[in-house]
N, C-alpha and C positions, 0 to 999 in steps of 0.2 A: 869688590867688583867696581870697575870704572864705567861710566856712561859718557860716550863721546858722540857729539853730533857730527854726522858725515855730510848729509845734504839738509840744508836748512828746513826745519819743520816737517821733514819727510822721513829721514833715515838716520838711525842711531846705532852705534856699535856698543854692545855690552861685553866688556873685556874682563875675563876671569884670569886667575893665576896661570892656567893653561887653557888656551883656546878662547873663542869668543862666539857670540851670537849677534844677530842683527834684528832690529825692530823697524818695520816699514809701516808708515801711517798713511791711510787714505781717509782723511777726516777723522772720525771717531773709530773707524774700523782698523784693526791692527793685525799685522801678520808678523810672526816670529820666524826667522830663518835660523834653524838650529836652536838648541835649548840649554846649552851649558851642561854642567856636571850634576850628578845627583845631589840634592840638597840645595840647589841654587834657586829654587822656585820663589822663596821669600825675597831674595835679592832682586830677582827679575820683576816680581810684582811691585816692589818698592821703587824700582827704576821707572816703571810705567806710571805709577802715581806721582813721582817727582816731576814728570813732564806735564802734569795736569790732566792726564788721561785716565780712563777707567779700565782696569784689567778685564772687566766684563766685555770690553770691546775686542778682546783677542779672539779672532775668528778662526785662525788656522796656525799650525806650526808645521813648517816645511823642513824636513830633516834631509840634509845633503848626503848623509851616509850613516852607517850603523855604529860608529865608534862612541865610546862612553863619554867623552868630553863634548859630544854634540847632541846626544839624545837623553842625557841623564835626568833632566828636570821635566822632560816633555810630558810624561804620564801624570805627574803631579799637577802641572799647569793645566793640562787638558781636563783633568778631573775637577779642578776648581772652577773653571770658567767655561767648560763645554766646547773648547776649541777642537777643530778637526785636525787630526795628525796625518800628514802625508809623507810618503817616502816611495822610492822606486821599488818595484816588485822584487828585484834581486836581493835587496838588503832588508826588505820588510820581515822575512822570517827570522833574521838575526835580531832585529829590533824587538820583535815579539818574544824572543827567548826560545824560539823553536829550533834554531840552529846556532852553532858556535860562531863566534867572530872569526872571519877568515884571517889566517896568519900572514903577515907581510913577509916578503923576501928582503931581508935587511942588508944594506951595505955595511961595511965595517964601522964607518963613522956614525951610522945611525943607531948602533946597538945601545950605547949609553943613553942616548936621547929617548929611545923607546922604553927603556927601563924607567926613566924618569916619568914618562907619560902614564905608566901603569900605577903611579901614586894617586891618580884621579880615582875617586870612588867608582866602583863598578856600577853600571846603569842597571836599574831594575827592568824586568820585562815590560815593554811599553806597547800599548795598542797602536796599530796603524789602521786608520779608518779608510784611507784611500791610497791605493797603489797607483803611482803616476808613471807615465811613459815618455820617451823622447818626443819632443814636439808638442806635447800637451800644453794648453794655455790655461793658466789658473786665474781666478777672478780677483786679482789685486794688482796694483801698480799699472793700471790701464792695460792689462794683459801681460802676465808673467809667463814666459816660455820655459818649459823644462828642457834641459839639455843633458842627455845621458852622457856622463863623462867617466867611464869605467877605468880602472887601473889602480886607483887608491884602494877602492873596494869594488866588487863587481857592480854594485848598484849605486855608485856615487853619481850625483847629479850636480850640475850648475843650474842657476836660475837667472834668466835674462829678462830685464825690463827694458825693451827696446825704446819705448816712448820716453823713458827717462835716462837712457844711456847707462844703466846700472847693471852690473853683473856680479852675482854671488858665485864664487868658484868652489865653495867647500874646501876640502883639503887637496884638491888636484893641484892648486897653485898656492904657494906660501909667499909671505911678504916680510919675513923676519930678517931684517938687515938688508936684504936684497930680494927682488922678485925672482923666484926660482920654482922649479918643479917641487911639489910637496913631497914629504918624506913618508916612509913606512908603507910603501905600495905593494900590493899583492902581485902586480904585473907592471913593472917600471916602463917597459916599451909601450904598453897600452895607455898608461897614464900620460906619457909624453905625447902620444897622438891626441889624447883628450885635451891636453894643454894647448896644442896647436889649434884644435877646433874652437876652444873657448877664446883664444887670442884673436881668431879670425872674426869674431863678433864685434871687435873694435869698440868696446864700451868707453865712456868718459870716466866712469868710476868703477873700479874693481874692488870687491870686498872679499878678503881671504878668510879662511878658517883660523889662520895664525898669522899675525903681523898686521901692521897698519894698512888701512885701505889706500889704494892708489887713486889719486884724484887729479894729477896733472901729467901730461905727456903719456897718458895711459895706453893708447893703442900701440905706439911705438915701443914702449917699455915691455908690454906683454909680448909683442911680436918678437923682439930681440931675445927675450928670455926663453920663449917657447922653442926657438931654433938654436939655442946655445948648445955647445958641445956637451953631451952628458958627462956628469962627473959628480963631485962632492959639492958642498955648500959654497 
């Protein structure tokens, strides 16, 4: 796992072989946006300690959606440090193991990529302590706003920190090679509408579920990608 500073002394990316999570710092209070794959808890704890921070400071884990590469270590981390686990109500039953993961409608070029993604360990059933809704404000980052962004999964969310100009897009948007609509969507048209909604927030920093964060010319890049002609990568 790689640890990359995105915003000085505030925001860090935790990059796994597939996918990534983000650590936001408010002094000693920590928030994790997504939680990597099952078995990643030790690496995440080690990353926190390497920053001179205490993992006991992990107050919450916000899950952008129900896929295994985003929720896998959440239950382990929450059990260790008492963090609250948050997710949208439409994805919460999947995260808890009460419903099956919704199947995406794959384009031809997505099929081999999807098969590769299934090599990530399956996530264990994970508790969700709080089901969040669109527009809800969470107590970190000077007010973090939940943005329902369905399409990748029904309960996908973005998280917007307007005071800091930071947006976490989950897998609605990808930044692998280029900024584009994320892959493996259950409803591609809905996902594209969600992309446009996220782009309209005009953040200074956009953090994706896959690919490097966007830190320069961000509003224009997001806007152009969100309105690009639908197609392949």
